[in-house]
N, C-alpha and C positions, 0 to 999 in steps of 0.2 A: 614842742619837745626840744630839749637841749642835750648836748653831749660835749665831752671834752676829750681831745687827743693831746697826748704829751709825748714829745720827742726830744731826746737829749743828745746834743752834739758831742758830748763826751763819752757816749755809749754807742759804739758802732757795731752792728752785727757782722758785717763783712762787706768787701767790695763786690759790686755786681759783676758777675761774669756775663759778658754780652751774649754768650751762647744760650742764655736762658730765653732769648727771643728767637728761638729757632722754630722751624715748621717741618712738615712731613709731606713727601710726595710718594705715593704708592701706585703701582700699576693696578688700579682699582677703579671701576666705573669710568667716569669721564675726567679723572684727575689729570692724566697725561694726555690722552687722545681726546680732542675737542676741548681740553682745558689749557695746558701750557703749549700744546702742539696741535696746530691745525693749518696745514700747508695752504689750503685754499681760502683761508680767511683774508679779508681785505687788509688787515694789519700785519699779516705774516711776513717775517723776514726771510732771507735766503735759506735759512735752516728750517723754516716751517714753524717757527715759534711766534705766537701771538704777541705783538709788541704792546697791545693794550693791557694784556695780562702782566707782562714784564713791568710796565709802568706802575701798576697797582701793587705788585710784589715789592718793588723798591719803596713805594709810599708806605707800605705796611711795616717796613723796617726789619724784615726778616734777616737774621744773621747767618744761620746754618739751616740746611735742609737734609733731613734724614731720608735715605733712598736705598733700595726700591721697595721696601716694605719693612714691617707689616707682614700679615699672613702670607702675602704673595711670595715673599722671599724664601719661604720654606720649601717651595717647589721650583725655584728659579735656577736656571743654568745661565750664569752671566755671559758665557761664551756665545749664547744665542743672540745677544744684542750687540755684537761687535762685528766688524767686517762689512763687506758690501751688502747693502740692504736687500738686493735681489736674491742673495744666497741665504738669507736668514730664515730659519724655520718658523712656522706657525705652531704654537703649542697650546695645549689645554692648560688653563689656569684653574687648578682644582680649588683654590682658596675661595674664589668668587664666581666659579662656574662660568667662565668667560673664555674667549679666544685671545691669546696674546700674540700680536703680529710681530713683535720685536722691532718695529720701525724705530723706536727710541730705546737706546741702551746706554751704557755708561759713557761712551764718547759723546753722544749727543747731549746727555744730561749734564756732563761736565761743561760743555759749551754754554748750555742754558744757564747753569749756575754762575758762570763767569759774567754773563750778560746781566744777570739779576743782582750781582754783587754779593752773592752768598757763598758760604763755605760748605763743601761737601761733607756729609756724615754718612758713611756707607755701612750697610748691614750685610753680613755674610750668611749663607745658607748652612745652618747646622741642623736642619730638619731632615732633609733627604740627601745631604752631602756632608763633607767633613773638613778635616784639617788641611789636606793637600789642596783642595779647591780654593780654600780661603787664602792660603799662602800664594797661590798663583794669581788670585785676584789682586792682592796687595802688590805683587810683583808687576802685574800689568799696569796698575794705577800709579804706582809711586816710584818704580825704579827708572832711573834716567835712560839707561841704554845697556846693551851688552848681553842680554839674555833673550831667549826666544819670545817670551811674553812681552818684555819691554820693547823689543823691535817690532812686535806685532802692533802694539799701540801706536808707535811712530808711523808705521805703514798705514794705519787707519786714520792718520791725521792729527794724533795727539803728540806733537813733537816734544812739548814740555811735559814732564810728569805732572800728575794732578795734585800731588802733595796732600793726600787725605790723611788727617791726623786722628780722627775719632772713628772707631769701628765698633759696630754692635755685633756681638757674638750670638747670632740667631735672633729669634723673636718669639716672645710669649711661649716658651717651651714648657711651661707648667700647664698649658691649656690643652685638653683632649681634642679640641677642634684643630689643633696645629699639626700639619704634616710632620711626622717624625717626633711627635710628643714623647717625652721621656720623663722618668722619675727625676727628682732633684739630684739624687746620687749619680745617676747615669749622665745627666746633662752636665752636672758640675765637673765630672771627670773629662768629658769631651771639651767643655769650654776651657778648662785649665790647660789641656793639651794643646788646643788651638791657640790660646793666648801665648803660651810659651813659644810656640812655633813662630807666631807673628812678631814677637819681640826679638827673635833671632834674626828676622829680616830687618827690623828697625826698633830698637829698644825705646825710642821716643814716642811710639804710637800710644794713644790713649784708648783703652779698651773698655767696653760696656758689657757686663755680664747680665743675663736676663734675671730680673726679679719677678715678682708675682704680677700677673696680668690684671689683677685688681685686688683690693683689700678684702673682697668677699670670697676669694678662692679658699677652699677648705684647707689648703696647705700653706696659706699666707703665714709668714713668720718662720715656720720650720723650713720652707723652701729657701728663703734667703740665707738662713744660717747654714744649711747643708751645702748649698752652691758655693758660698763664700769660704767654707772650710777647705774646699778643693782649690779655689781659684784666687784667694785673697791676695797673695803676693804677686800675682801676674796681671791684675786688672786695676783700673782707676775708678770705675763707676759701677753701680748697680742700678738697673732701670726700675722705674715706676710707671704704671699705666693706669689712668682713671678717666671714666666718662660719667657724665651726670645728665639727668633729664628731669623734667617736671612731671611728676606722677599726677593722675587725675585727682583734683580736689586737695592737693597738698603743695601749693606754691611756697608756703613758708619754709618747708624743708629744702626745697630746691634752691631758694635764695640763700640758704645757709650751707650750700655745698662746700664752700671753702673750709668750713670746720672739719669736714671729713678729709679733705686734702691735707690739712694741717696734721691730723692724726696719722694719716698714711705716711707722710714724710717722717714724722717723728718716730714712728714705730720701725720703719725700715732703717733709719739712722741708728736706733738703739740696737737692732739686730746686728748691724754691721759692727758696731762698737763692742758688742758682746763677743763676736768672733775675734776682733782685734785683741781683746783682753785674753781670750783663750790661747791665742797664738803668740802672745807677747810681742806683737808687731808694733813698730813705730809709725806705720803708714795708716792713713785715714781714707776709707772708701767714701767717695762722694756719690751723689745721686744724679742720674740723668732721667728727668721726668719726660721721657721721649715719646709719650702719647698722652695727650690730655685735651679735653674739650667737652662741650655739650653735644650729646649724641642721643637721638631718640631711637635707640637700638631695636625696640619692639616693632617699630614701623617696618624695619627691614625684614624681620622674620614674618611679619603679618602680610606684607604687601609685595615686597620687591624680590624676595629670594627666588632664584632660578634653580630648578631641579630637573628639568627635562633632559634626559641623557643624550638626546639628539639635537639639542639646542644650546649652542655655545656662542653667544653674541660677542661682537667686538665693541668694547667701550659702551656697555649698557648704562642707562641712568640708574645708578645705585647710590643709596645713602645721601641723597641730595636734600638734606634738611633745610628748610626755610626758617631762618632764625628771627625770633621776636626781640623786642626791647628787653624783656626779662632775661632771655638767653644772653644778650649782650652784657647785661649787668652782672650776671653770674660769671661770664668769662672774665670781665674786669676784676671781679673778686678773686677768682682763681689766680690771676696774675699777682694780686696782693699777697696771696699765700705763698706763691713761688718766691717773691721778693723777700718776704718775711723770713724765709729759710735760706737766705743767700749764703750762709755759712756752710750749707751742705748741698744745696741744689745749684750745680754749676753748669748744667745744660738742661734744656727742655725743648720739646717740639710740639707745637700746636698741631693736632691732627684733624684735618689735613689742610692743604693750601688752596686748592681750586676745585670747585664743584662738589667734592665728596666731603660732607660735614665741614664746610670750608667758609672762610671769611670772604672769599672771592668767588663769584658765580659768572658763568659764561653761557651764551647761546650760540650754537653753531652758525657761522656766517653772520652772527649778530653781535650785540654788545657784551661788555663785561661790566659788572657792578659790585659795589661793596655791600656785604651783609652787615647786620647790626653788630656782629662780633668783631668786625674789622676795626671799628673806631677805638674801643679801649685798648686793643693790642697795639695799633699804630701809635697812639698817643703815649702809652706806657713805654714802648720801645724808644720813643723820641725823648721823653722827659726823665725817665729813670736812669740816671747816670751817677757814677761815683760810688758812694757807699749807702748801704741801708742803715738807718738809725733804729735803735731799739724804740719801739713805739707802743704806748699804752693807750687804751681806749676806755673811757668811763661813760657809760650810757645805760639806758633801760635794756631789758632783755625780753624775749618772748619764747614761748614753748613751741617745739616742733615735734612732729610725729616720729621722725627718724633720728634726730640728734639731740633731743632733750632741750634744755634751756640754752639759748644762744644770744649773743649781743645783737641789738638792732643795727648798730653801726660797726663797720670794720674799716681799718685804715692802715697805711704804711707810709713812711716818710723817707725820702732819699735826698742826698746832697752830693754835689761835686766840688764843694768849697765855695762856689759862687752862686749857683742856682739851688734852690730848695724846691722839691716837688712833693706834693701831698696827694695821695690817691685814696678816695673815700667811697664807701658804699652805704646807702640807706636801704635796709631790707624791709622796712615797713611797707605794707600794702596800701596804707591810707594816709599816714601822717608825714609831714615834712619835719626835718630835724635841723636845728641851727647848731653848728659845730664850731667850737673855739679850739684852734690848734696852737698850743703853747710850744714854742721852739726854744728850749733851754740851752743856753750857751751860745746863742747866735742872735744876730739882729737882722731883720729883713726890713727894707725900706720901700720896696715897690713891687706891685704885682706885675707879672708878665702875662699871665693868662689864667682863665678859669673856665673850664668847659664841662658840660654835663650831658650824659646820655640818659634821657627820660622821655616819657610821652604820656599824655592823658590816657591813652590806650596802651597798656603795658604789653599787649599782644600785637602791636603794630610791627610791620616788617617791610623790608625792601624786596620788591619782586620785579620780574621782567617788565610788567606793565606799569610799575610805579617804582622806579629804581632809586629815587631820592626821597621816599616817604619819611625815612628816619635818618637822622644825623646828629652830630654834636651841636649843641647850642651854647652860646656864651652865658655864663652864670654871673649875672650882674649883681648878685648879692654879695660876692666876695669882696672883702676889704681887709685892710690892716688896721687893727684897733689896739692901741696901747702895746704895740710890738707883737701882737698875736694875729694869726690869720683867722678870720671869721667868715663862714660860708653857710648858706642854707641849702640843704639837700632835699629835693622833691622825693615823694614816695617812689620806691622801686627805681633807684637811680645809681649811676656811677659817675663820679666827678674827679677831675684832675685839676689841681691848682699849682701854679708855678710862680715863684717869687724870688727876689734877689735882695 
């Protein structure tokens, strides 16, 4: 089977905002405790952070980290996590039916973020709290000195302000599972009020208002329009959240998940532009896709969910999906979708970072390892620089149960003026595809690299007992032929080719 990809150097979608390679750390399961933080671990530093995890986070190429939630944030009192550890309260975490010890809070996480080389992206509690608490959190995090909250941070060891630029105004407030769930009208008013207050502290802050928690919500579309009618002039982003999994007997739809992400992004952008026109505004609201991943959510409801009112464990094993090659290919394809929409998606967060539906896994007192989803994220974060080029794909199609007819091959091309990077997915379960990539308006002379994620067993995975079963392999089929890149893609595969 053959396919053709055409990219035009004279037709650029947008510059890539590096914040699209963000991730997410929530106080959920073992993401924080036994994940990034394990004081007794052989690699733990003086702050209790696992250095083996830090090394993998840096290798992953994460630019921003959204913190501390997630559903968790809607019941969180940020003051519980600052000050002397011995005086911090233990609280019920209603979102995940756990006990929050508050050993790690904002000050500790800010230190971890600095070590990881990432930028903080903080969420405020607009579920059970409100505007005043959000203002005080910004004051604590960002004001240099001179007020009670700023001096409190200094006393707690944060001599320099944290300089957090991006703030999420709550989390998934359209969802009835969320503490403090509100109607779009009520949330929109509260978000707008809070946004205006935060801009009075610092008008340069970039604020994210909650969009729909999925495209399947009954209020999808109307929620975005209502919320933005209240908040349009005070925020920079609206959020999108989406998770995908392989339904029994339907791998074809799963492999086409990026077509759903494309539709989600385009629909939200259209809703935002509708409000822009209504208001006669000259501002454009961008998208923060600040939760996305493969997540087998039914397993949580069927197996892991804790409901005993007398049992509130600390850092239970929750949502620890073990990812297959197929899952990794889908994550790589979702990254293609995010890049394809670089003109509107200027921030994104892979949810989550460690242990909880994560590219990095750990064992207490034991090793850390890369899941299959690690490889396409790390490689894309490394190679996708500069601008996204308008990219067209000519290939055969196939029928899916969920999304109708979809292309067998998906691709996007980026360039920084020197390097050209091509990211490709073959969704066929059985056939390899030879792809010719035509780069119009540019000349490439040499290949830098060609790497593929694939396996004869598409369900292969990395586990504690076999931590390097799956990885990237060199794709020796890649070549430059008559000025075009030519590469053969195995069935169910993700490939990255870089050339100059």
